[in-house]
N, C-alpha and C positions, 0 to 999 in steps of 0.2 A: 429606475433611472439606472444605468450600467454604470456603476462608479470604475470600473476597471477597463472600458471599453477602449482606452487608448493606452493599455498598459501590455508590457510584457510578463511570461509568467516559465516558470520551470515547474514541470509536475512528476514527482515520483510517481514511476508507473512499474507496477510489477506483473500485469497481466490477470489480475486477481479480480474479484467482484468489486471491491472496495476501491481499487486505484482505479479501476475503468471509468467506473463513476464518476470519480474525480477529475478523469482525463476529460469525459463529455462536458461535464460541469465548467472545468476550465476553459474549452473550445468555446462553450456559449459565452464565454465574460471577457476573455480577454483577447487583446489585437492580436498577438502571437503567442505561442507556445511551445516548448521543447519538453518531449518527453524523455525521461530518464531512466533508464533500467541497467537492472545490474546481475552481472554472472559472477557470483560471490562464491561460488562452492557449494551449492545449496544441493538437495538431494537429486531432484532431477530438472529437466530443461522445459517441462511442459508448459509450465507457467510463463515462462520467457517466449516459447513459441508463438503463445497464444497473444502475449504484447506485440510482438513483431508485425502478428496479422491483422490485430486491431488498430495500431499505430497508422498500417500502410492502409486501412479501409477509409481511415478516417483524414489520410493526408496529412500526417502529423509528423514533424521533424522528431526524428526517434533517434536516441544514441545510447549505446551499449557500453558499460565499463564494464571492463575486467577487474576484479580484485578478488582476492581467495582469504575471506574470514574463517574459510573451512580448517586453513593452517592452525587456527588457533583454539578448535575444538568446542567441545562444552555444551553443544545443542544437538538434538536430534535430525534438526532441518539440515547439518552440514556435516555430523560424523555419521557415518554407515554402521559404525559399532555399536549407537545406541538406538533402541528400536524406536518409533514413533507411537504413542500411546493412544489407545482409543479412549474417546470423548470422557468415558466414564471412571478411567482411570488417571484423567487430565489434573496435576495440580492448577488450582487458580490461585493466582498472587492475590493478597491483601494486606491492608496495612498492619494487621495482627503478626501473621507469621513472615511477613517479607521474602515471602518464596516466589517460584514463578513456576508454569511448565519448563519442562525438559524441551520442549519446541521454542522458547524462548532464546535468540540469537543474540549475545551479549554485544550492549553498543551498537547493533545492527543499523538503527535510525539516526545514532549520533554519525556513525558512518556516512549513511546515504545523504543525510541532512548536509554535512559537510562538503560532500561533492555536490551537490545541488546550488550550494551558497558558491561556491567557485563557478559552475555553470552561469547562475544567474549574474555576477557578474561580468562574465565575459559575451553574456547576451544581452546586457542592459535590461534584465529584467528587475521585475518591481516584487515580484511576490516568488515564495515557493508554495506549491499546493501537495498536500501530505495528506492519506486516507487513513488517519489513524481515527479511532473511534473508544470513547470511555464508556460505552453503552453495551453494547452485545462485542465483546471482544474476548481474547484467550487470556487477558488477565497481566499483558505485559508493561514494564512500569515506563517505557519510552513512547506509551501511547496516549499520557495522561497529560492533560490541560497544563498542568505547571511545568513539564518537560519544554512542551512547545513553546511556551509564554519565554522562558529561559534560553532557549535555542533562538528563537527571535532577538531576544537582547544581545546575546554573544555576536549574534549574526552582526548587527550595527553596530558592534563594537571593532567588527575584525575587517571590513574591508575598505578600500578607498573609496568605491563608489558612495560608501554611508557618511562616510567622513566627507566628502564631498557635497551632501545633502540628499541623494538617492535612496532615500530610507528602505527597508527589505522588510515585507511581511511575511509570515510561514502560516497559511491560510490552512484549516482543518476543517472543512465543510461538512465533515461525516460526524466532527467531533461530540455533538449531544442527540446523534440521530441511533437509532436501535437499528437493527439489520433491515428489518421489515422497511421502516421508514426509506433507507439507503436506495432499497429495492426502487420504492413509490419515485424516489427524485431519479435514479436513473432513467426507469422507463419514461418518463416525462420526458426526456431529452434524447430519448431514440435509443438508449443500451441495448444491445443484443447480449443477454447474460449467457447466451450458449457457446459464447466466442471464449467465453472466461474460464480459466483456471484457479482454484481456490486450493485445492486438496495438497497436503502437507506431504504425500506420498502417491500421488498421480502417476500413472503407467508409462510407457511412451506414446499412447496414443491420446495421452490427455484426457484418459479416463478417471473418476474418483474414487477411492478406497469407500467413500459412505460409512467410515468409522472413527475418523480422525475429530479431534475437536472443531477444526476449520470445516470441515464437512457438515458437522452437527450444526454449528452456527449459521452454514450458509442454508442449510435444509430447513431450519427453524424459521428463518427470515423469509422464505417463500412460502411457508405453511400460513405464517403470522399476517403476510402481506396479500393473502389470498389470491396469488398467482401461482400458475402452474410452474415449476420446477423443471428448468430445459437443462439441467446437470446430466451429464453422460456419467453414469457410475458402472464400474467394472462389473458388479453380481448382479446387475439388473437384465 
């Protein structure tokens, strides 16, 4: 039984593999959804262009928010003076070193979830859907279950809607899934992954570099899932 069929949701949607899977999942579960994307000063616009095309093909209410996290610097995804490292050179976050890859954008998920929280209140949504995973991921601290749980707790203290009894859930459908399992879920929902862009430094045509951490995780996911990789690579 679908427990969300009479509810609305806001989906954080980048146009990448994970968020597209979440968008399809949410569309199959909720009565109405709003997809929220961000033009935040990221290195390229190819992923955002993919989001526009995917949302249009699904007939989804898609809204793009303009903010400029790049003004703060500190990440290879927003600062063109910092090179995006190859997968083999990337640092992975762990509880021992408390370090993260240079592709980590400080507070990005907190900022995005805050905008989603506002959108949820305005659109009478009962849930925010976000495509984070703590299995096959680059090691970002704001992708972990404790962060998601903490933000949900904050959300239910921060809005008039929650105070009036309309509690909000922050749902991470991919939280415990490997990349292969995410792909299997998406394929069962009809996702066309050739439309998605996940690369940290895709070119203007949306072709992936094939060497960054995101490309590595994506490519390995297709291998582990035993399905053909439809990603368009610039050097293939």
